[in-house]
VOBA-1610 file (N, C-alpha, C; in pm, whole numbers, padded with zeros to 5 digits, always signed):
BEGIN
Met-03639-00743-01452Met-03688-00653-01348Met-03619-00684-01214Glu-03607-00811-01183Glu-03545-00853-01058Glu-03398-00808-01051Glu-03327-00814-01164Glu-03187-00773-01171Glu-03172-00624-01135Lys-03264-00542-01182Lys-03260-00399-01155Lys-03274-00372-01004Ala-03364-00441-00940Ala-03385-00426-00796Ala-03257-00463-00720Lys-03190-00568-00767Lys-03066-00613-00704Lys-02958-00504-00714Leu-02949-00438-00829Leu-02851-00330-00848Leu-02878-00214-00753Ile-03005-00176-00742Ile-03041-00066-00652Ile-03008-00104-00509Phe-03043-00227-00470Phe-03013-00274-00334Phe-02863-00269-00307Asn-02783-00314-00402Asn-02637-00313-00385Asn-02585-00170-00371Lys-02641-00076-00446Lys-02599+00064-00436Lys-02630+00119-00297Leu-02746+00086-00245Leu-02785+00134-00113Leu-02696+00074-00005Lys-02658-00049-00025Lys-02575-00120+00072Lys-02432-00065+00074Gly-02392+00004-00029Gly-02255+00056-00037Gly-02168-00037-00119Lys-02053+00012-00155Lys-01962-00067-00238Lys-01903-00181-00157Pro-01887-00296-00220Pro-01818-00404-00148Pro-01673-00363-00127Leu-01617-00394-00012Leu-01480-00357+00017Leu-01386-00441-00070Lys-01297-00374-00137Lys-01199-00443-00221Lys-01086-00493-00133Thr-01009-00586-00187Thr-00888-00625-00116Thr-00790-00509-00129Leu-00692-00502-00040Leu-00594-00394-00048Leu-00518-00397-00180Pro-00473-00515-00229Pro-00407-00516-00361Pro-00495-00460-00473Glu-00626-00489-00471Glu-00717-00434-00573Glu-00726-00283-00562Leu-00736-00232-00439Leu-00743-00088-00417Leu-00616-00020-00469Leu-00500-00075-00436Leu-00374-00017-00482Leu-00367-00018-00635Arg-00406-00127-00695Arg-00405-00138-00843Arg-00496-00031-00904Asp-00613-00009-00845Asp-00706+00094-00895Asp-00643+00233-00890Tyr-00550+00253-00798Tyr-00483+00383-00783Tyr-00345+00385-00850Asn-00323+00291-00942Asn-00199+00282-01019Asn-00074+00265-00930Leu-00089+00186-00824Leu+00025+00151-00738Leu+00042+00000-00742Pro+00163-00049-00719Pro+00184-00194-00723Pro+00102-00265-00616Pro+00030-00372-00653Pro-00059-00440-00559Pro+00013-00511-00444Gly+00141-00538-00459Gly+00214-00609-00355Gly+00294-00519-00264Phe+00257-00392-00256Phe+00334-00296-00178Phe+00325-00319-00027Phe+00208-00367+00019Phe+00191-00400+00161Phe+00198-00552+00178Pro+00231-00599+00299Pro+00234-00745+00321Pro+00097-00806+00294Gln+00095-00933+00253Gln-00035-00996+00226Gln-00104-01038+00356Asn-00030-01045+00466Asn-00090-01087+00592Asn-00132-00968+00680Ile-00188-00863+00616Ile-00240-00751+00695Ile-00363-00800+00772Thr-00398-00730+00879Thr-00518-00765+00955Thr-00640-00711+00881Cys-00636-00580+00847Cys-00744-00515+00773Cys-00695-00377+00731Tyr-00780-00305+00659Tyr-00747-00167+00626Tyr-00874-00083+00625Glu-00855+00048+00641Glu-00966+00144+00633Glu-00929+00244+00525Phe-01027+00284+00445Phe-01001+00384+00342Phe-01118+00481+00335Asp-01090+00609+00359Asp-01189+00715+00346Asp-01165+00780+00210Glu-01247+00740+00113Glu-01228+00784-00026Glu-01238+00936-00040Ser-01326+01001+00039Ser-01344+01146+00026Ser-01219+01224+00068Lys-01143+01171+00163Lys-01022+01239+00210Lys-00895+01171+00159Gly-00910+01051+00100Gly-00793+00976+00053Gly-00713+00914+00167Lys-00775+00906+00286Lys-00703+00859+00405Lys-00704+00706+00413Leu-00585+00648+00412Leu-00569+00503+00417Leu-00498+00465+00547Ile-00553+00366+00617Ile-00487+00311+00736Ile-00483+00159+00717Val-00361+00103+00726Val-00342-00041+00709Val-00294-00097+00843Tyr-00359-00204+00887Tyr-00326-00266+01015Tyr-00255-00400+00994Met-00143-00419+01064Met-00069-00546+01060Met-00086-00615+01196Pro-00068-00747+01201Pro-00077-00815+01330Pro+00036-00774+01426Ser+00148-00728+01371Ser+00262-00682+01452Ser+00354-00604+01359Ala+00458-00542+01417Ala+00560-00480+01331Ala+00618-00593+01246Cys+00642-00566+01118Cys+00694-00671+01030Cys+00777-00610+00920Glu+00849-00695+00848Glu+00924-00646+00733Glu+00909-00744+00618Val+00921-00689+00499Val+00909-00768+00377Val+01034-00746+00294Ser+01092-00857+00249Ser+01204-00852+00154Ser+01146-00874+00016Phe+01171-00781-00073Phe+01117-00790-00207Phe+01219-00852-00302Lys+01173-00889-00421Lys+01262-00964-00511Lys+01378-00882-00568Asp+01375-00748-00546Asp+01489-00666-00590Asp+01588-00645-00474Ser+01571-00723-00366Ser+01655-00717-00245Ser+01624-00596-00157Ser+01527-00514-00192Ser+01489-00405-00102Ser+01408-00463+00013Val+01415-00394+00127Val+01343-00437+00246Val+01261-00319+00298Ile+01135-00343+00329Ile+01051-00241+00389Ile+01001-00294+00522Arg+01008-00208+00624Arg+00959-00243+00757Arg+00832-00162+00782Tyr+00731-00230+00837Tyr+00601-00169+00862Tyr+00570-00170+01011Ala+00517-00059+01062Ala+00467-00052+01199Ala+00335-00131+01203Pro+00284-00163+01322Pro+00155-00234+01328Pro+00040-00155+01263Arg+00058-00022+01251Arg-00043+00060+01182Arg+00030+00159+01092Val-00003+00157+00962Val+00057+00249+00866Val-00053+00342+00817Lys-00026+00474+00823Lys-00121+00574+00774Lys-00062+00644+00653Ala-00148+00680+00559Ala-00102+00754+00441Ala-00222+00817+00372Ile-00194+00911+00283Ile-00296+00967+00195Ile-00276+00898+00060Leu-00381+00834+00011Leu-00376+00759-00115Leu-00436+00844-00225Leu-00353+00876-00325Leu-00396+00951-00443Leu-00355+00868-00565Arg-00403+00905-00682Arg-00367+00830-00802Arg-00215+00830-00820Gly-00156+00710-00815Gly-00012+00696-00836Gly+00074+00742-00720Lys+00012+00771-00603Lys+00091+00824-00490Lys+00039+00777-00356Leu+00132+00754-00265Leu+00104+00742-00122Leu+00182+00857-00059Met+00114+00950+00004Met+00179+01070+00059Met+00165+01071+00211Gly+00253+01147+00277Gly+00243+01165+00422Gly+00244+01034+00497Ile+00325+00940+00453Ile+00326+00807+00513Ile+00381+00812+00656Glu+00313+00745+00746Glu+00360+00725+00883Glu+00361+00576+00910Gly+00473+00524+00960Gly+00478+00383+00998Gly+00545+00293+00896Met+00634+00349+00815Met+00704+00269+00715Met+00849+00314+00707Lys+00942+00217+00700Lys+01085+00246+00685Lys+01141+00157+00576Thr+01252+00201+00520Thr+01326+00117+00426Thr+01473+00123+00463Lys+01546+00020+00428Lys+01687+00016+00460Lys+01766+00070+00342Val+01841+00176+00367Val+01931+00230+00265Val+02069+00186+00310Leu+02132+00256+00400Leu+02248+00205+00474Leu+02202+00180+00617Val+02112+00268+00661Val+02045+00254+00790Val+01895+00260+00763Trp+01812+00233+00862Trp+01668+00242+00845Trp+01627+00389+00838Val+01553+00426+00733Val+01503+00563+00719Val+01352+00560+00694Lys+01283+00662+00745Lys+01139+00672+00727Lys+01104+00697+00581Val+01008+00622+00532Val+00954+00647+00398Val+00841+00748+00415Thr+00849+00861+00345Thr+00745+00964+00358Thr+00648+00965+00241Ser+00693+00918+00123Ser+00601+00908+00010Ser+00651+00804-00090Val+00557+00754-00169Val+00585+00657-00275Val+00506+00704-00396Thr+00572+00709-00512Thr+00507+00761-00633Thr+00536+00672-00752Val+00435+00653-00835Val+00452+00589-00966Val+00413+00697-01066Glu+00508+00737-01150Glu+00483+00847-01243Glu+00428+00793-01375Gly+00296+00792-01386Gly+00231+00748-01509Gly+00198+00600-01509Gln+00093+00566-01581Gln+00038+00430-01589Gln+00141+00330-01641Arg+00223+00368-01736Arg+00315+00274-01800Arg+00453+00270-01735Ser+00474+00351-01634Ser+00604+00357-01569Ser+00641+00222-01507Asp+00768+00185-01519Asp+00814+00061-01457Asp+00896+00090-01331Lys+00887+00213-01282Lys+00962+00256-01163Lys+00868+00299-01052Val+00910+00274-00929Val+00843+00325-00810Val+00944+00416-00743Trp+00905+00540-00714Trp+00995+00637-00650Trp+00964+00644-00500Phe+01066+00620-00420Phe+01053+00626-00274Phe+01118+00754-00226Met+01048+00828-00140Met+01108+00943-00075Met+01137+00900+00069Ala+01264+00880+00096Ala+01309+00837+00229Ala+01438+00913+00258Gly+01424+01040+00289Gly+01542+01125+00302Gly+01587+01171+00164Val+01611+01076+00075Val+01645+01106-00064Val+01544+01035-00154Lys+01531+01082-00276Lys+01438+01020-00371Lys+01512+00908-00442Lys+01458+00787-00436Lys+01525+00671-00495Lys+01423+00591-00575Ser+01462+00549-00696Ser+01370+00468-00775Ser+01403+00320-00758Arg+01298+00239-00767Arg+01312+00094-00763Arg+01220+00037-00869Ser+01246-00085-00910Ser+01165-00149-01013Ser+01024-00178-00961Lys+00923-00132-01034Lys+00784-00154-00997Lys+00753-00304-00992Asp+00818-00379-01078Asp+00797-00523-01089Asp+00819-00594-00954Ala+00910-00542-00873Ala+00942-00605-00744Ala+00824-00600-00647Tyr+00729-00510-00670Tyr+00619-00490-00576Tyr+00483-00536-00630Met+00486-00620-00734Met+00362-00662-00797Met+00292-00776-00723Thr+00366-00859-00651Thr+00308-00974-00583Thr+00313-00954-00432Pro+00197-00959-00364Pro+00199-00947-00218Pro+00279-01062-00155Arg+00359-01028-00054Arg+00440-01127+00017Arg+00406-01121+00165Asp+00440-01227+00236Asp+00417-01229+00380Asp+00516-01139+00451Gly+00466-01064+00549Gly+00554-00984+00634Gly+00607-01072+00746Leu+00736-01065+00771Leu+00796-01142+00879Leu+00800-01056+01004Arg+00753-01113+01114Arg+00746-01039+01241Arg+00884-00992+01285Val+00893-00868+01330Val+01018-00814+01385Val+00989-00763+01525Gly+01093-00756+01608Gly+01075-00717+01748Gly+01025-00576+01765Glu+01072-00485+01681Glu+01029-00346+01695Glu+01029-00278+01560Phe+00951-00172+01549Phe+00945-00095+01426Phe+01066-00004+01426
//
């Protein structure tokens, strides 16, 4: 009987906030896509609106040699297998270009598709482990 009351109480209190890697994994995105040293994040599930806060502009070098630069605040719409309408993220191709969307096509896919001017695929494996973002002077 006591266990049932605890469940009801927890439901009323709202869902416990997941870590950002857990949230990304639930949406079929690589858990290490954002730096592990974020300040916090906000997620409005009804609108899919995600805002991730960093202590400063930073960049992460991933194990496939790709580099992503993050503004102190990154906004996006989070959908299953997609981050759309991204603001505050760049990747280096030959020059720094804005990343506008990231997609994983299907649960078993081993590719992450970046839309940054052109559509480019990268290995999903490179984004599985959260890494520290290194502070940069400007976004």
